[in-house]
FIVEX-555687 format. One record per residue (C-alpha): x, y, z; residue in three letters. Coordinates in steps of 0.02 Angstrom, whole numbers, plus 32768, in hexadecimal, padded with zeros to 4 digits. Layout:
# FIVEX-555687
XYZALA/...
# end
This chain:
# FIVEX-555687
9488A0695E43MET/94F8A0405DAEASN/94C3A0AB5D1ATHR/94EBA0B45C61LEU/94D5A15E5C0FILE/94D5A1785B52THR/94FDA2295B1CGLY/954CA24C5BC5GLY/95C5A2CC5B7AALA/9532A3395B47GLY/94D8A3C15BA8TYR/9450A3605C02ILE/94AAA2B95C05GLY/9543A3015C5CSER/94D9A3605CDBTHR/947BA2C05D06VAL/9522A2635D11SER/9566A2DF5D8FASN/94C3A2DE5DF0TYR/94C7A2205E00LEU/9580A21A5E2FILE/9565A2A05EB5ASP/94E4A22C5F03ARG/9553A1925F05GLY/951DA1395E65HIS/9592A0EC5DE5GLN/9592A1375D37VAL/95D2A0F25C92THR/95C4A1665BFBILE/95BBA1375B44ILE/95CBA1C85AC9ASP/9612A1D95A1AASN/9639A2925A3BLEU/95E5A2C9599ASER/958DA35459FATHR/95C4A33A5AAEGLY/9666A3745B00SER/96E4A30B5B5EILE/96F3A39F5BD7LYS/9642A37A5C12ASN/966AA2C75C46VAL/967BA2B75D03PRO/9725A2795D3FLYS/96D4A1F25DA8LYS/9672A1AA5D15ALA/96B1A11C5CA8ALA/96B4A15B5BF5PHE/96AFA0FF5B4EPHE/96B6A15B5AA8LYS/963DA0EC5A49ILE/95ABA10859D4ASP/950AA0BD5A19ILE/94F1A0595979SER/9599A000598BASP/95519F6159D5THR/95F59F0359EBLYS/964B9F8D5A4DLYS/95AF9FAD5AB4ILE/95A29EF45ADEGLU/96549EF95B21LYS/961C9F805B9AVAL/95869F155BCAPHE/95F99E825BF0TYR/96699EEC5C5FGLU/95DE9F335CCBLYS/952F9F075D04LYS/94BC9F9D5CF0PHE/94219FBB5D58ASP/93DAA0495CECVAL/9402A0945C41VAL/93E5A14E5C22PHE/93DAA1715B68HIS/9405A2255B39PHE/9469A20C5A99ALA/9412A26B5A0CALA/941BA2FF5996PHE/93AAA38A59D8ILE/93B9A41F5962ASN/9307A4385923ASN/9336A4AE5895GLU/93B9A4355856GLU/933AA3A8585CSER/92C9A40857E5ILE/9357A4185768LYS/9397A367577DASN/930CA2F557BFPRO/9363A2545789GLN/93F7A27C57F9LYS/9381A286588FTYR/9320A1EB5861TYR/93C1A1885851GLN/9418A1C858EDASN/9389A1DC5967ASN/9318A14C5934PHE/937CA0C958D4VAL/9416A0D05943LYS/93ABA0DE59DFGLY/934AA04359ADLYS/93EC9FE3598DILE/942BA0165A39PHE/938D9FE55A97PHE/93839F3E5A3CGLU/94379F1E5A6EASN/940D9F455B23CYS/93789ECE5B22MET/93DC9E465ACELYS/94579E545B5FASN/93CB9E4F5BE2LYS/93D49F085C0BILE/93209F425C15ASN/930E9FDC5C84LYS/9311A0805C25PHE/92F7A13A5C3DVAL/92E2A1875B91TYR/92FEA23E5B6ASER/9272A27E5AF9SER/922BA32B5AD4THR/918EA3925AF0ALA/9197A3BF5A37ALA/913AA31C5A15VAL/909AA3785A48TYR/90A8A3FA59BFGLY/9040A49A59CEASN/8FCAA4A35A63LYS/8F6EA5345AB2ASP/8F73A4EE5B63LYS/8FDDA48C5BDBLYS/8FFBA3DF5B95VAL/8FE9A33A5BEFASN/902AA2925BBBGLU/8F83A25B5B70LYS/8F77A2ED5AF7ASP/8F7FA2CC5A3CGLN/902FA2CA59F5LEU/9053A334595BLYS/9110A34A5944PRO/9135A3D158C4MET/91E6A3A6588DSER/9262A317587AALA/92B0A32E5927TYR/9213A309598FPRO/91D8A28A590DLYS/9279A2275926SER/9265A23059E3LYS/91B0A1F759DALEU/91DCA1685966LYS/9254A12459E8LEU/91D0A13F5A70GLU/915AA0D25A0BASN/91DFA04C59F2PHE/91F7A0435AAFLEU/913BA03F5ACALYS/912F9FA35A5DLYS/91B19F505ACFLYS/91599F805B71ARG/91359ECB5BA1LYS/91EE9EA75BA6HIS/92349F485BF0ILE/921E9FC55C7CSER/9227A0735C32CYS/9208A12A5C5CILE/91FAA1A55BCBILE/9220A2585BFDLEU/91DDA2E15B8CARG/9249A3795BADTYR/9209A4285B9DPHE/928DA4B25B87ASN/9327A4835BEBVAL/9399A5105C25ALA/9418A5405CA9GLY/94B7A4E55CDAALA/9501A4755D60ASP/9510A4D95E03GLN/95CDA4BD5E09LYS/95DCA4E85D4FLEU/962CA43F5D2BARG/95C4A4245C8DCYS/9543A4795C22GLY/9503A4A15B75PHE/9575A4B45ADDASN/959BA56F5AD6VAL/95CBA5665A1EASN/9526A52659DALYS/949BA5A759E2GLY/93FCA54559C5TYR/9393A57F5A58ASN/9353A6235A9DLEU/93B9A62F5B3DILE/945DA6005AE9LEU/943EA6845A64ASN/9419A7045AECLEU/94BCA6D85B43CYS/9518A6F25A9ELEU/94C1A7995A7FALA/94D8A7D75B31GLY/958EA7A95B49VAL/95CEA7CC5A9ALYS/955EA8635A76ASN/950CA81359DFLYS/9460A840599ELYS/93D7A7C959D1PHE/9347A7965960THR/9299A76C599FILE/9251A6F5591EASN/91A4A73E590BGLY/9135A7A6597DASN/908BA77C5933ASN/9066A6DA598DTYR/8FC1A6C359E8LYS/9007A6EE5A94THR/8FF5A7875B05LYS/9092A7DC5AC2ASP/909BA7855A19GLY/9133A7195A3FTHR/9137A65C5A61PRO/9128A6195B12ILE/9191A58E5B5DARG/919FA52E5C01ASP/9255A5385C3CTYR/929AA4B45CB3ILE/9344A4BE5D07HIS/93B6A4315CD4VAL/93DAA3FD5D89GLU/9321A3EC5DAFASP/931AA37E5D14LEU/93AEA3195D54ALA/934FA2F85DF5LYS/92BCA2B85D8EILE/932FA2395D3CHIS/9366A1F25DE3LEU/92B4A1ED5E27LEU/9273A1915D8DTHR/9305A1185D8DALA/92D8A0EE5E41ASN/9225A0CA5E08LEU/9258A0475D89ILE/92D39FFB5E03GLN/92439FD75E79LYS/91BA9FA45E00LYS/91A29F735D4ALYS/91489FFF5CEEMET/913AA0625C4DPHE/9111A11A5C67LYS/911DA1C05C0AVAL/913CA25F5C6EPHE/9140A3175C40ASN/91D7A3735C86CYS/91B0A42B5CA2GLY/9177A4A35D29TYR/90C8A4C05CE7GLY/90D7A5795CBBHIS/911FA5D45C27GLY/917CA6725BF5PHE/9176A6CA5B4DSER/9210A6F75AE8VAL/91F3A7AE5B15ASN/91EAA7845BCFGLN/928BA7215BC6ILE/92E3A7AE5B69LEU/92ACA8305BEBLYS/92E2A7C35C7DLYS/9388A79C5C29PHE/93A8A8555C0AASN/9391A8755CC4SER/942DA80B5CE1LEU/949AA8705C68LEU/94F0A9185C70LYS/94DEA9315BB5ASN/9430A9055B79LYS/9417A8945AE2ILE/93EBA8EA5A40ASP/9367A88859E2TYR/9300A8855944LYS/9262A82B590EILE/9281A7A75888GLY/9210A7305829LYS/91B5A6AA5887ARG/91ECA5F75868ARG/9170A5775827ASN/91ADA4F158A0SER/919CA55B593EASP/911BA52259BDILE/90B1A5B25A01VAL/9096A5745AB3ILE/90EFA4E55B0CSER/90C5A4D15BC5ILE/90C8A4305C29ALA/9046A3E75C9AASN/90BFA38D5D0FPRO/903BA3455D85ASN/9056A2915D50LYS/9112A29D5D6FLEU/90F4A2EC5E1AILE/9073A2685E47ARG/90E7A1D65E22TYR/918EA21D5E5ETHR/9160A2A35EE0LYS/91D9A3145E81TRP/91EDA3C35EC6ARG/9254A43C5E5DPRO/92E1A49C5EB0LYS/930CA51A5E27PHE/9261A5535DEBASN/929AA6075DD9ASN/92B3A65D5D31LEU/9334A6D65D76ASN/939FA6465DB7TYR/938BA5E35D16ILE/93C9A6755CADLEU/9457A6A25D26LYS/9490A5ED5D27SER/9491A5E85C69SER/94EFA68C5C5CLEU/9573A6545CDASER/9593A5B55C78TRP/959EA6145BD4TYR/9619A6945C19ARG/9686A60A5C60LYS/9691A5AB5BBBASN/969EA62A5B2FILE/
# end
């Protein structure tokens, strides 16, 4: 399979790139390196430093190679930043994404796997399935959903899988690529920072409607997510379809539970304080992955919180 990957220098894009290459597929990466790192790009991948909205340069890549499937990862993903600067997220994630997909379709490329987010569901008090009402709470998931809806309108002309990620964590088993250790915008990265550099950790609120008062999330290892990308690409290679799948394990852990488990991996325990809760934080986010499993027969390999945290910590220690 000859694949094109946008945002392939980023965390998930680079992990999927390595996963595909390891299994004999060809990978071409397009990334403007605004948030990704050239160090993440696999040596066996063809790489072009191009913005996805640069239609002329992208078309040159299209002319050079014939792509079977496009994986679209390129996006800004910092939720807090999106609240402060919603226009930036609308422009980058939706407008540029729309330009890119229209360019693909114009050039008769019509098989896509699109990276979306579980944040499109908003606050729920149960596991969510793909038919649940969507209530994104900030500009980041709103921009992702807007591009979902654009693709949905084109469904007669394309074959597309939309993957709604829950909380992605961990690193490539060989530690070839991983998350940006210098940008602390998620819980596990902030715990790595606090644990390795002995910095105080802040729990943003402990008065949520959960058993221990802290938010609950479904954490999926990035390599299990990479496998999902290959399985779904195989689906649209075989048959024309338009599907939305949740990507998670179907069970959640609270912030307190994650902190306790993380502390069990450290010699010096993390010192923490309780801060103010954030208005944009979702209380509970847990996937119902049954539809994904039904269509792809996916079986996770790394569904183990201890391994997920160890993997994240190993990557962080290697790259600070």
